[in-house]
The first five atom37 places (N, CA, C, CB, O) and aatype in JSON, in Angstrom:
{
  "aatype": [12, 0, 6, 18, 6, 1, 15, 1, 16, 12, 14, 0, 5, 14, 6, 8, 19, 13, 3, 5, 0, 0, 2, 0, 15, 5, 10, 3, 0, 17, 10, 14, 3, 0, 10, 8, 19, 3, 0, 7, 3, 14, 14, 0, 19, 16, 19, 8, 3, 3, 1, 15, 7, 5, 3, 16, 14, 0, 10, 10, 1, 15, 6, 14, 3, 5, 10, 1, 10, 6, 17, 7, 16, 1, 6, 5, 7, 7, 18, 0, 7, 1, 10, 5, 19, 0, 7, 9, 7, 15, 7, 0, 15, 6, 19, 16, 19, 8, 10, 15, 13, 13, 3, 3, 0, 8, 3, 14, 7, 6, 1, 0, 19, 0, 3, 0, 10, 3, 7, 15, 10, 1, 1, 10, 6, 6, 5, 19, 1, 12, 1, 16, 6, 2, 14, 0, 7],
  "atom_mask": [
    [1, 1, 1, 1, 1],
    [1, 1, 1, 1, 1],
    [1, 1, 1, 1, 1],
    [1, 1, 1, 1, 1],
    [1, 1, 1, 1, 1],
    [1, 1, 1, 1, 1],
    [1, 1, 1, 1, 1],
    [1, 1, 1, 1, 1],
    [1, 1, 1, 1, 1],
    [1, 1, 1, 1, 1],
    [1, 1, 1, 1, 1],
    [1, 1, 1, 1, 1],
    [1, 1, 1, 1, 1],
    [1, 1, 1, 1, 1],
    [1, 1, 1, 1, 1],
    [1, 1, 1, 1, 1],
    [1, 1, 1, 1, 1],
    [1, 1, 1, 1, 1],
    [1, 1, 1, 1, 1],
    [1, 1, 1, 1, 1],
    [1, 1, 1, 1, 1],
    [1, 1, 1, 1, 1],
    [1, 1, 1, 1, 1],
    [1, 1, 1, 1, 1],
    [1, 1, 1, 1, 1],
    [1, 1, 1, 1, 1],
    [1, 1, 1, 1, 1],
    [1, 1, 1, 1, 1],
    [1, 1, 1, 1, 1],
    [1, 1, 1, 1, 1],
    [1, 1, 1, 1, 1],
    [1, 1, 1, 1, 1],
    [1, 1, 1, 1, 1],
    [1, 1, 1, 1, 1],
    [1, 1, 1, 1, 1],
    [1, 1, 1, 1, 1],
    [1, 1, 1, 1, 1],
    [1, 1, 1, 1, 1],
    [1, 1, 1, 1, 1],
    [1, 1, 1, 0, 1],
    [1, 1, 1, 1, 1],
    [1, 1, 1, 1, 1],
    [1, 1, 1, 1, 1],
    [1, 1, 1, 1, 1],
    [1, 1, 1, 1, 1],
    [1, 1, 1, 1, 1],
    [1, 1, 1, 1, 1],
    [1, 1, 1, 1, 1],
    [1, 1, 1, 1, 1],
    [1, 1, 1, 1, 1],
    [1, 1, 1, 1, 1],
    [1, 1, 1, 1, 1],
    [1, 1, 1, 0, 1],
    [1, 1, 1, 1, 1],
    [1, 1, 1, 1, 1],
    [1, 1, 1, 1, 1],
    [1, 1, 1, 1, 1],
    [1, 1, 1, 1, 1],
    [1, 1, 1, 1, 1],
    [1, 1, 1, 1, 1],
    [1, 1, 1, 1, 1],
    [1, 1, 1, 1, 1],
    [1, 1, 1, 1, 1],
    [1, 1, 1, 1, 1],
    [1, 1, 1, 1, 1],
    [1, 1, 1, 1, 1],
    [1, 1, 1, 1, 1],
    [1, 1, 1, 1, 1],
    [1, 1, 1, 1, 1],
    [1, 1, 1, 1, 1],
    [1, 1, 1, 1, 1],
    [1, 1, 1, 0, 1],
    [1, 1, 1, 1, 1],
    [1, 1, 1, 1, 1],
    [1, 1, 1, 1, 1],
    [1, 1, 1, 1, 1],
    [1, 1, 1, 0, 1],
    [1, 1, 1, 0, 1],
    [1, 1, 1, 1, 1],
    [1, 1, 1, 1, 1],
    [1, 1, 1, 0, 1],
    [1, 1, 1, 1, 1],
    [1, 1, 1, 1, 1],
    [1, 1, 1, 1, 1],
    [1, 1, 1, 1, 1],
    [1, 1, 1, 1, 1],
    [1, 1, 1, 0, 1],
    [1, 1, 1, 1, 1],
    [1, 1, 1, 0, 1],
    [1, 1, 1, 1, 1],
    [1, 1, 1, 0, 1],
    [1, 1, 1, 1, 1],
    [1, 1, 1, 1, 1],
    [1, 1, 1, 1, 1],
    [1, 1, 1, 1, 1],
    [1, 1, 1, 1, 1],
    [1, 1, 1, 1, 1],
    [1, 1, 1, 1, 1],
    [1, 1, 1, 1, 1],
    [1, 1, 1, 1, 1],
    [1, 1, 1, 1, 1],
    [1, 1, 1, 1, 1],
    [1, 1, 1, 1, 1],
    [1, 1, 1, 1, 1],
    [1, 1, 1, 1, 1],
    [1, 1, 1, 1, 1],
    [1, 1, 1, 1, 1],
    [1, 1, 1, 1, 1],
    [1, 1, 1, 0, 1],
    [1, 1, 1, 1, 1],
    [1, 1, 1, 1, 1],
    [1, 1, 1, 1, 1],
    [1, 1, 1, 1, 1],
    [1, 1, 1, 1, 1],
    [1, 1, 1, 1, 1],
    [1, 1, 1, 1, 1],
    [1, 1, 1, 1, 1],
    [1, 1, 1, 1, 1],
    [1, 1, 1, 0, 1],
    [1, 1, 1, 1, 1],
    [1, 1, 1, 1, 1],
    [1, 1, 1, 1, 1],
    [1, 1, 1, 1, 1],
    [1, 1, 1, 1, 1],
    [1, 1, 1, 1, 1],
    [1, 1, 1, 1, 1],
    [1, 1, 1, 1, 1],
    [1, 1, 1, 1, 1],
    [1, 1, 1, 1, 1],
    [1, 1, 1, 1, 1],
    [1, 1, 1, 1, 1],
    [1, 1, 1, 1, 1],
    [1, 1, 1, 1, 1],
    [1, 1, 1, 1, 1],
    [1, 1, 1, 1, 1],
    [1, 1, 1, 1, 1],
    [1, 1, 1, 0, 1]
  ],
  "atom_positions": [
    [[55.34, -140.87, -50.08], [53.93, -140.65, -49.78], [53.28, -139.97, -50.97], [53.76, -139.81, -48.48], [53.85, -139.06, -51.57]],
    [[52.07, -140.42, -51.3], [51.3, -139.83, -52.39], [49.98, -139.3, -51.83], [51.04, -140.86, -53.53], [49.35, -139.92, -50.98]],
    [[49.58, -138.13, -52.33], [48.32, -137.53, -51.9], [47.52, -137.13, -53.12], [48.58, -136.3, -50.99], [48.06, -136.67, -54.12]],
    [[46.19, -137.32, -53.0], [45.28, -137.02, -54.11], [44.06, -136.32, -53.54], [44.88, -138.32, -54.87], [43.66, -136.55, -52.4]],
    [[43.46, -135.45, -54.36], [42.28, -134.73, -53.9], [41.39, -134.42, -55.1], [42.66, -133.43, -53.15], [41.87, -134.09, -56.18]],
    [[40.09, -134.54, -54.88], [39.1, -134.2, -55.89], [37.93, -133.53, -55.19], [38.63, -135.47, -56.68], [37.63, -133.82, -54.03]],
    [[37.27, -132.62, -55.91], [36.09, -131.92, -55.37], [34.98, -131.96, -56.4], [36.44, -130.46, -54.98], [35.21, -132.09, -57.61]],
    [[33.76, -131.82, -55.89], [32.59, -131.78, -56.78], [31.51, -130.95, -56.1], [32.06, -133.22, -57.11], [31.29, -131.06, -54.89]],
    [[30.83, -130.12, -56.88], [29.7, -129.33, -56.39], [28.45, -130.19, -56.48], [29.53, -128.01, -57.2], [28.23, -130.91, -57.46]],
    [[27.62, -130.1, -55.44], [26.38, -130.87, -55.39], [25.22, -129.94, -55.06], [26.48, -132.02, -54.34], [25.36, -129.02, -54.26]],
    [[24.06, -130.2, -55.68], [22.9, -129.31, -55.55], [22.06, -129.6, -54.3], [22.04, -129.41, -56.78], [20.88, -129.92, -54.42]],
    [[22.66, -129.48, -53.13], [21.92, -129.74, -51.89], [22.62, -129.05, -50.73], [21.79, -131.27, -51.62], [23.8, -128.71, -50.8]],
    [[21.88, -128.85, -49.67], [22.44, -128.26, -48.46], [23.56, -129.16, -47.93], [21.34, -128.06, -47.39], [23.48, -130.38, -48.06]],
    [[24.59, -128.58, -47.33], [25.72, -129.4, -46.87], [25.31, -130.48, -45.87], [26.76, -128.51, -46.24], [25.89, -131.57, -45.89]],
    [[24.35, -130.21, -45.01], [23.92, -131.22, -44.03], [23.3, -132.43, -44.73], [22.9, -130.61, -43.05], [23.51, -133.57, -44.31]],
    [[22.54, -132.18, -45.8], [21.93, -133.3, -46.54], [23.01, -134.13, -47.23], [20.92, -132.77, -47.59], [22.94, -135.36, -47.23]],
    [[23.99, -133.46, -47.81], [25.07, -134.18, -48.49], [25.86, -135.01, -47.47], [26.02, -133.18, -49.22], [26.15, -136.18, -47.71]],
    [[26.19, -134.4, -46.35], [26.95, -135.12, -45.33], [26.16, -136.31, -44.81], [27.33, -134.19, -44.17], [26.72, -137.4, -44.65]],
    [[24.87, -136.13, -44.53], [24.06, -137.23, -44.02], [24.07, -138.41, -44.99], [22.62, -136.76, -43.79], [24.12, -139.56, -44.56]],
    [[24.02, -138.13, -46.28], [24.04, -139.2, -47.27], [25.42, -139.87, -47.3], [23.67, -138.66, -48.66], [25.51, -141.1, -47.34]],
    [[26.47, -139.07, -47.29], [27.83, -139.62, -47.36], [28.16, -140.44, -46.11], [28.85, -138.49, -47.51], [28.83, -141.47, -46.21]],
    [[27.69, -140.01, -44.95], [28.06, -140.64, -43.68], [27.16, -141.8, -43.29], [28.03, -139.62, -42.6], [27.42, -142.46, -42.28]],
    [[26.12, -142.08, -44.05], [25.2, -143.17, -43.74], [25.94, -144.51, -43.92], [23.93, -143.1, -44.64], [26.13, -144.96, -45.05]],
    [[26.33, -145.12, -42.84], [27.15, -146.33, -42.88], [26.49, -147.46, -43.67], [27.45, -146.81, -41.47], [27.19, -148.26, -44.29]],
    [[25.18, -147.53, -43.66], [24.51, -148.62, -44.38], [24.45, -148.37, -45.88], [23.1, -148.8, -43.84], [24.07, -149.26, -46.64]],
    [[24.83, -147.16, -46.32], [24.79, -146.86, -47.75], [26.15, -146.45, -48.32], [23.79, -145.76, -48.0], [26.21, -145.91, -49.43]],
    [[27.23, -146.7, -47.59], [28.56, -146.34, -48.09], [28.87, -147.03, -49.42], [29.62, -146.71, -47.06], [29.48, -146.42, -50.3]],
    [[28.46, -148.29, -49.57], [28.76, -149.02, -50.79], [28.13, -148.37, -52.02], [28.28, -150.45, -50.68], [28.57, -148.61, -53.14]],
    [[27.1, -147.54, -51.83], [26.44, -146.89, -52.96], [27.31, -145.84, -53.63], [25.14, -146.26, -52.51], [27.12, -145.53, -54.81]],
    [[28.28, -145.29, -52.89], [29.11, -144.25, -53.51], [30.61, -144.54, -53.48], [28.85, -142.95, -52.83], [31.37, -143.89, -54.2]],
    [[31.06, -145.51, -52.67], [32.48, -145.87, -52.67], [32.87, -146.51, -54.0], [32.8, -146.83, -51.49], [32.0, -146.93, -54.76]],
    [[34.17, -146.59, -54.29], [34.58, -147.31, -55.5], [33.95, -148.69, -55.54], [36.12, -147.43, -55.57], [33.8, -149.35, -54.51]],
    [[33.57, -149.13, -56.74], [32.81, -150.37, -56.92], [33.41, -151.58, -56.23], [32.69, -150.66, -58.37], [32.66, -152.43, -55.75]],
    [[34.72, -151.68, -56.17], [35.36, -152.88, -55.64], [35.47, -152.89, -54.12], [36.73, -153.03, -56.23], [35.91, -153.88, -53.54]],
    [[35.08, -151.78, -53.45], [35.23, -151.69, -51.99], [33.88, -151.78, -51.3], [35.93, -150.37, -51.61], [32.89, -151.19, -51.73]],
    [[33.87, -152.54, -50.21], [32.64, -152.72, -49.42], [33.0, -152.6, -47.95], [31.96, -154.1, -49.73], [33.99, -153.18, -47.49]],
    [[32.19, -151.85, -47.21], [32.46, -151.6, -45.8], [31.48, -152.37, -44.94], [32.39, -150.09, -45.49], [30.26, -152.29, -45.14]],
    [[32.02, -153.11, -43.99], [31.22, -153.74, -42.95], [31.41, -152.89, -41.7], [31.63, -155.26, -42.7], [32.45, -152.98, -41.04]],
    [[30.42, -152.07, -41.39], [30.53, -151.12, -40.28], [30.01, -151.75, -39.0], [29.75, -149.83, -40.59], [29.17, -151.16, -38.32]],
    [[30.5, -152.92, -38.66], [30.04, -153.68, -37.51], [30.11, -152.97, -36.18], [0.0, 0.0, 0.0], [29.13, -152.99, -35.44]],
    [[31.23, -152.34, -35.84], [31.41, -151.74, -34.52], [32.2, -150.43, -34.65], [32.13, -152.73, -33.56], [33.36, -150.36, -34.22]],
    [[31.58, -149.39, -35.24], [32.31, -148.14, -35.47], [32.92, -147.59, -34.18], [31.39, -147.1, -36.09], [32.31, -147.71, -33.12]],
    [[34.08, -146.99, -34.26], [34.76, -146.61, -35.49], [35.51, -147.75, -36.17], [35.71, -145.5, -35.21], [36.01, -147.57, -37.28]],
    [[35.6, -148.92, -35.54], [36.27, -150.05, -36.18], [35.35, -150.63, -37.26], [36.65, -151.14, -35.14], [34.2, -150.99, -36.98]],
    [[35.86, -150.73, -38.48], [35.13, -151.3, -39.6], [36.06, -152.24, -40.34], [34.58, -150.19, -40.54], [37.27, -152.28, -40.08]],
    [[35.5, -153.0, -41.26], [36.29, -153.86, -42.12], [35.97, -153.48, -43.56], [35.99, -155.37, -41.85], [34.81, -153.32, -43.93]],
    [[37.02, -153.35, -44.37], [36.85, -153.02, -45.79], [37.23, -154.24, -46.6], [37.71, -151.77, -46.19], [38.33, -154.78, -46.46]],
    [[36.31, -154.67, -47.46], [36.58, -155.8, -48.36], [36.87, -155.24, -49.75], [35.37, -156.8, -48.4], [36.13, -154.42, -50.28]],
    [[37.97, -155.7, -50.32], [38.37, -155.3, -51.68], [38.13, -156.48, -52.61], [39.87, -154.84, -51.72], [38.8, -157.51, -52.5]],
    [[37.16, -156.33, -53.53], [36.84, -157.42, -54.46], [38.02, -157.8, -55.34], [35.66, -157.03, -55.33], [38.18, -158.97, -55.69]],
    [[38.86, -156.83, -55.7], [39.98, -157.12, -56.6], [40.99, -158.06, -55.95], [40.67, -155.82, -57.01], [41.48, -158.99, -56.6]],
    [[41.3, -157.83, -54.68], [42.29, -158.67, -54.0], [41.65, -159.79, -53.2], [43.15, -157.81, -53.08], [42.3, -160.78, -52.86]],
    [[40.36, -159.64, -52.91], [39.68, -160.62, -52.07], [40.01, -160.47, -50.6], [0.0, 0.0, 0.0], [39.62, -161.31, -49.8]],
    [[40.73, -159.41, -50.24], [41.18, -159.23, -48.86], [40.22, -158.37, -48.05], [42.57, -158.61, -48.84], [39.57, -157.46, -48.57]],
    [[40.17, -158.67, -46.76], [39.48, -157.84, -45.79], [40.54, -157.08, -45.0], [38.55, -158.7, -44.84], [41.52, -157.68, -44.54]],
    [[40.35, -155.78, -44.86], [41.33, -154.94, -44.17], [40.68, -154.25, -42.98], [41.94, -153.9, -45.13], [39.66, -153.58, -43.15]],
    [[41.24, -154.41, -41.78], [40.74, -153.66, -40.62], [40.97, -152.16, -40.85], [41.44, -154.14, -39.31], [42.06, -151.74, -41.24]],
    [[39.93, -151.38, -40.61], [40.02, -149.94, -40.84], [39.26, -149.19, -39.76], [39.48, -149.57, -42.25], [38.56, -149.79, -38.93]],
    [[39.4, -147.89, -39.78], [38.66, -146.99, -38.9], [37.83, -146.04, -39.74], [39.61, -146.2, -37.96], [38.27, -145.61, -40.8]],
    [[36.64, -145.73, -39.26], [35.76, -144.76, -39.93], [35.17, -143.87, -38.85], [34.63, -145.47, -40.76], [34.45, -144.34, -37.96]],
    [[35.5, -142.6, -38.92], [34.99, -141.64, -37.93], [34.14, -140.59, -38.63], [36.15, -140.96, -37.17], [34.52, -140.03, -39.66]],
    [[33.0, -140.34, -38.05], [32.1, -139.32, -38.55], [32.11, -138.14, -37.58], [30.66, -139.88, -38.73], [31.96, -138.32, -36.37]],
    [[32.3, -136.96, -38.11], [32.28, -135.74, -37.31], [31.19, -134.82, -37.85], [33.69, -135.03, -37.32], [31.49, -133.87, -38.58]],
    [[29.91, -135.09, -37.49], [28.79, -134.33, -38.05], [28.88, -132.83, -37.82], [27.5, -134.83, -37.47], [28.49, -132.05, -38.69]],
    [[29.4, -132.4, -36.66], [29.48, -130.97, -36.39], [30.47, -130.27, -37.31], [29.87, -130.73, -34.94], [30.4, -129.05, -37.48]],
    [[31.38, -131.03, -37.92], [32.36, -130.47, -38.86], [32.06, -130.9, -40.3], [33.77, -130.9, -38.48], [32.79, -130.54, -41.22]],
    [[30.98, -131.68, -40.49], [30.6, -132.21, -41.81], [31.8, -132.93, -42.44], [30.09, -131.08, -42.74], [32.16, -132.68, -43.59]],
    [[32.39, -133.83, -41.67], [33.63, -134.48, -42.08], [33.62, -135.97, -41.74], [34.83, -133.8, -41.42], [33.19, -136.36, -40.65]],
    [[34.08, -136.79, -42.67], [34.32, -138.21, -42.45], [35.82, -138.43, -42.57], [33.53, -139.1, -43.48], [36.48, -137.83, -43.42]],
    [[36.36, -139.28, -41.72], [37.78, -139.65, -41.79], [37.87, -141.17, -41.74], [38.61, -139.0, -40.64], [37.1, -141.82, -41.04]],
    [[38.82, -141.73, -42.48], [39.0, -143.18, -42.49], [40.45, -143.51, -42.75], [38.1, -143.84, -43.54], [41.24, -142.67, -43.19]],
    [[40.78, -144.75, -42.46], [42.13, -145.21, -42.73], [42.32, -146.64, -42.26], [0.0, 0.0, 0.0], [41.48, -147.19, -41.55]],
    [[43.44, -147.22, -42.67], [43.75, -148.57, -42.24], [44.14, -148.55, -40.76], [44.9, -149.18, -43.09], [44.75, -147.6, -40.27]],
    [[43.76, -149.62, -40.06], [44.01, -149.7, -38.62], [45.39, -150.19, -38.28], [42.99, -150.59, -37.97], [46.12, -149.55, -37.52]],
    [[45.76, -151.32, -38.83], [46.99, -151.97, -38.39], [48.21, -151.56, -39.2], [46.83, -153.45, -38.46], [49.28, -151.35, -38.63]],
    [[48.07, -151.43, -40.51], [49.23, -151.11, -41.33], [49.56, -149.63, -41.32], [49.0, -151.58, -42.75], [50.74, -149.26, -41.39]],
    [[48.57, -148.76, -41.23], [48.82, -147.33, -41.28], [49.28, -146.86, -42.65], [0.0, 0.0, 0.0], [49.96, -145.84, -42.75]],
    [[48.93, -147.59, -43.7], [49.4, -147.26, -45.04], [48.51, -146.32, -45.82], [0.0, 0.0, 0.0], [48.9, -145.85, -46.89]],
    [[47.32, -146.03, -45.28], [46.34, -145.29, -46.07], [45.41, -144.51, -45.15], [45.53, -146.24, -46.97], [45.03, -144.99, -44.09]],
    [[45.05, -143.3, -45.57], [44.06, -142.49, -44.84], [43.31, -141.62, -45.82], [44.74, -141.62, -43.73], [43.82, -141.29, -46.9]],
    [[42.1, -141.25, -45.45], [41.3, -140.38, -46.31], [40.34, -139.56, -45.49], [0.0, 0.0, 0.0], [40.09, -139.84, -44.32]],
    [[39.8, -138.54, -46.15], [38.77, -137.73, -45.5], [37.85, -137.16, -46.56], [39.41, -136.58, -44.66], [38.24, -136.94, -47.71]],
    [[36.62, -136.94, -46.15], [35.62, -136.29, -46.98], [35.14, -135.09, -46.2], [34.43, -137.27, -47.35], [34.77, -135.2, -45.03]],
    [[35.14, -133.93, -46.84], [34.72, -132.69, -46.2], [33.62, -132.07, -47.05], [35.92, -131.71, -46.02], [33.76, -131.94, -48.27]],
    [[32.52, -131.67, -46.4], [31.42, -131.0, -47.09], [31.39, -129.55, -46.62], [30.05, -131.72, -46.82], [31.51, -129.27, -45.43]],
    [[31.22, -128.63, -47.57], [31.14, -127.2, -47.26], [30.0, -126.58, -48.04], [32.48, -126.48, -47.57], [29.82, -126.87, -49.22]],
    [[29.24, -125.72, -47.38], [28.2, -124.98, -48.07], [28.83, -123.89, -48.92], [0.0, 0.0, 0.0], [29.78, -123.23, -48.51]],
    [[28.28, -123.71, -50.13], [28.79, -122.67, -51.01], [27.7, -121.68, -51.41], [29.41, -123.3, -52.26], [27.87, -120.92, -52.36]],
    [[26.59, -121.69, -50.68], [25.51, -120.76, -50.94], [24.51, -121.28, -51.95], [0.0, 0.0, 0.0], [24.77, -122.25, -52.66]],
    [[23.36, -120.63, -52.0], [22.28, -120.98, -52.93], [21.86, -122.44, -52.83], [22.7, -120.67, -54.35], [21.45, -123.03, -53.83]],
    [[21.97, -123.02, -51.64], [21.54, -124.4, -51.44], [22.46, -125.44, -52.06], [0.0, 0.0, 0.0], [22.05, -126.59, -52.25]],
    [[23.68, -125.07, -52.36], [24.63, -126.02, -52.95], [25.77, -126.28, -51.98], [25.17, -125.48, -54.3], [25.98, -125.55, -51.01]],
    [[26.52, -127.35, -52.27], [27.64, -127.75, -51.43], [28.82, -128.15, -52.3], [27.24, -128.92, -50.49], [28.66, -128.5, -53.47]],
    [[29.99, -128.09, -51.7], [31.18, -128.63, -52.35], [31.68, -129.77, -51.47], [32.29, -127.53, -52.57], [31.85, -129.61, -50.27]],
    [[31.92, -130.91, -52.1], [32.44, -132.08, -51.4], [33.87, -132.3, -51.88], [31.54, -133.35, -51.66], [34.13, -132.37, -53.09]],
    [[34.78, -132.41, -50.94], [36.18, -132.66, -51.26], [36.61, -133.95, -50.59], [37.08, -131.47, -50.81], [36.39, -134.15, -49.39]],
    [[37.23, -134.82, -51.37], [37.79, -136.07, -50.85], [39.3, -136.0, -51.02], [37.18, -137.33, -51.58], [39.81, -135.68, -52.09]],
    [[40.0, -136.3, -49.94], [41.46, -136.28, -49.93], [41.95, -137.65, -49.49], [42.0, -135.16, -48.98], [41.49, -138.19, -48.49]],
    [[42.88, -138.22, -50.24], [43.46, -139.52, -49.92], [44.97, -139.39, -49.75], [43.13, -140.56, -51.01], [45.63, -138.67, -50.51]],
    [[45.5, -140.09, -48.76], [46.94, -140.14, -48.52], [47.37, -141.6, -48.47], [47.33, -139.39, -47.21], [46.79, -142.4, -47.74]],
    [[48.39, -141.92, -49.26], [48.98, -143.26, -49.26], [50.38, -143.12, -48.67], [49.02, -143.89, -50.71], [51.27, -142.54, -49.3]],
    [[50.58, -143.66, -47.47], [51.85, -143.54, -46.77], [52.86, -144.6, -47.2], [51.63, -143.62, -45.28], [54.06, -144.47, -46.96]],
    [[52.35, -145.64, -47.83], [53.17, -146.74, -48.32], [52.99, -146.82, -49.83], [52.79, -148.1, -47.61], [51.88, -147.07, -50.3]],
    [[54.04, -146.61, -50.58], [53.95, -146.6, -52.04], [53.37, -147.9, -52.6], [55.31, -146.35, -52.63], [52.78, -147.9, -53.68]],
    [[53.55, -148.99, -51.89], [53.03, -150.27, -52.36], [51.5, -150.28, -52.4], [53.54, -151.4, -51.47], [50.9, -151.07, -53.14]],
    [[50.86, -149.43, -51.61], [49.4, -149.36, -51.58], [48.83, -148.33, -52.54], [48.93, -149.06, -50.19], [47.62, -148.29, -52.75]],
    [[49.67, -147.5, -53.13], [49.25, -146.43, -54.03], [48.95, -147.02, -55.41], [50.33, -145.33, -54.13], [49.87, -147.5, -56.08]],
    [[47.68, -146.99, -55.85], [47.35, -147.56, -57.16], [47.75, -146.66, -58.34], [45.87, -147.84, -57.23], [47.62, -147.07, -59.49]],
    [[48.22, -145.46, -58.06], [48.65, -144.56, -59.12], [47.64, -143.45, -59.39], [0.0, 0.0, 0.0], [46.45, -143.58, -59.11]],
    [[48.16, -142.37, -59.93], [47.34, -141.15, -60.11], [46.1, -141.37, -60.96], [48.18, -140.07, -60.74], [45.02, -140.94, -60.57]],
    [[46.22, -142.04, -62.1], [45.07, -142.23, -62.99], [44.0, -143.08, -62.3], [45.51, -142.91, -64.3], [42.82, -142.73, -62.34]],
    [[44.4, -144.17, -61.67], [43.43, -145.05, -61.0], [42.73, -144.33, -59.85], [44.14, -146.31, -60.48], [41.52, -144.48, -59.68]],
    [[43.48, -143.55, -59.08], [42.87, -142.83, -57.96], [41.94, -141.74, -58.48], [43.96, -142.22, -57.05], [40.84, -141.58, -57.95]],
    [[42.36, -141.0, -59.49], [41.51, -139.94, -60.06], [40.2, -140.53, -60.58], [42.25, -139.2, -61.19], [39.14, -139.97, -60.33]],
    [[40.28, -141.64, -61.29], [39.07, -142.28, -61.81], [38.17, -142.75, -60.67], [39.43, -143.48, -62.71], [36.95, -142.57, -60.73]],
    [[38.76, -143.34, -59.64], [37.97, -143.82, -58.5], [37.31, -142.66, -57.75], [38.86, -144.63, -57.53], [36.14, -142.75, -57.39]],
    [[38.05, -141.59, -57.53], [37.49, -140.43, -56.82], [36.38, -139.77, -57.64], [38.59, -139.41, -56.52], [35.32, -139.46, -57.11]],
    [[36.63, -139.58, -58.93], [35.6, -138.96, -59.78], [34.33, -139.81, -59.81], [36.13, -138.76, -61.2], [33.22, -139.29, -59.73]],
    [[34.51, -141.14, -59.92], [33.35, -142.03, -59.93], [32.61, -142.01, -58.61], [0.0, 0.0, 0.0], [31.38, -142.01, -58.58]],
    [[33.34, -142.01, -57.51], [32.71, -141.99, -56.19], [31.93, -140.7, -55.98], [33.76, -142.15, -55.09], [30.8, -140.72, -55.49]],
    [[32.53, -139.58, -56.33], [31.83, -138.29, -56.16], [30.6, -138.21, -57.07], [32.79, -137.12, -56.47], [29.58, -137.65, -56.67]],
    [[30.69, -138.77, -58.26], [29.52, -138.8, -59.16], [28.39, -139.64, -58.55], [29.92, -139.36, -60.55], [27.23, -139.23, -58.56]],
    [[28.75, -140.82, -58.01], [27.73, -141.68, -57.41], [27.14, -141.05, -56.15], [28.32, -143.06, -57.06], [25.94, -141.18, -55.9]],
    [[27.96, -140.36, -55.37], [27.44, -139.66, -54.19], [26.46, -138.58, -54.62], [28.59, -139.04, -53.36], [25.4, -138.42, -54.01]],
    [[26.8, -137.84, -55.67], [25.87, -136.82, -56.16], [24.56, -137.44, -56.62], [26.51, -136.02, -57.32], [23.5, -136.88, -56.37]],
    [[24.62, -138.59, -57.29], [23.4, -139.28, -57.7], [22.56, -139.66, -56.48], [23.74, -140.53, -58.52], [21.34, -139.49, -56.5]],
    [[23.21, -140.17, -55.43], [22.5, -140.52, -54.2], [21.86, -139.29, -53.58], [23.46, -141.19, -53.2], [20.71, -139.34, -53.13]],
    [[22.59, -138.19, -53.54], [22.07, -136.95, -52.97], [20.88, -136.46, -53.78], [23.18, -135.86, -52.92], [19.86, -136.06, -53.22]],
    [[20.99, -136.49, -55.1], [19.88, -136.06, -55.97], [18.63, -136.91, -55.74], [20.3, -136.12, -57.46], [17.53, -136.39, -55.63]],
    [[18.82, -138.24, -55.68], [17.68, -139.13, -55.45], [17.03, -138.8, -54.11], [18.11, -140.61, -55.49], [15.8, -138.8, -54.0]],
    [[17.83, -138.53, -53.12], [17.32, -138.26, -51.78], [16.58, -136.92, -51.72], [18.47, -138.26, -50.76], [15.54, -136.81, -51.07]],
    [[17.12, -135.89, -52.39], [16.48, -134.58, -52.34], [15.27, -134.51, -53.26], [17.48, -133.48, -52.71], [14.33, -133.76, -52.99]],
    [[15.27, -135.28, -54.36], [14.12, -135.3, -55.26], [13.0, -136.2, -54.74], [14.54, -135.75, -56.64], [11.84, -136.02, -55.1]],
    [[13.36, -137.16, -53.89], [12.4, -138.08, -53.31], [12.71, -138.22, -51.82], [12.45, -139.47, -54.03], [13.3, -139.22, -51.41]],
    [[12.32, -137.23, -50.99], [12.72, -137.23, -49.58], [12.32, -138.48, -48.81], [12.13, -136.05, -48.91], [12.93, -138.77, -47.78]],
    [[11.33, -139.22, -49.26], [10.93, -140.45, -48.56], [11.91, -141.58, -48.81], [9.53, -140.87, -48.99], [11.88, -142.58, -48.1]],
    [[12.82, -141.45, -49.84], [13.7, -142.55, -50.24], [14.99, -142.52, -49.63], [0.0, 0.0, 0.0], [15.82, -143.4, -49.89]]
  ]
}
């Protein structure tokens, strides 16, 4: 089993960050570029991976009272992740994403996961900034 975690500070209240991260219609804006979520009937969703061309049945659970998202594969049980938002004062938040690969065959490796997590957190911060700088958007 392999586990990875990355965190990033964002200049917004934790509720605003969580609302942006948990917006099912905008997940593709911050997820790794090759992944797309069809949130047809939550918590059951389908994840499409452009690299493999495969659709994978998955689960996506939002826990707004805990500012937490959880996801994972439905049938294989090879992968799970979570995003946690925490307030750190002065109107800022820390977002932590944790990934667990239970099947080594699904683990893309430390460098690939680190790059994907860093890119996703950067894109989420961009989305949060756009939303807080332009509340109508």
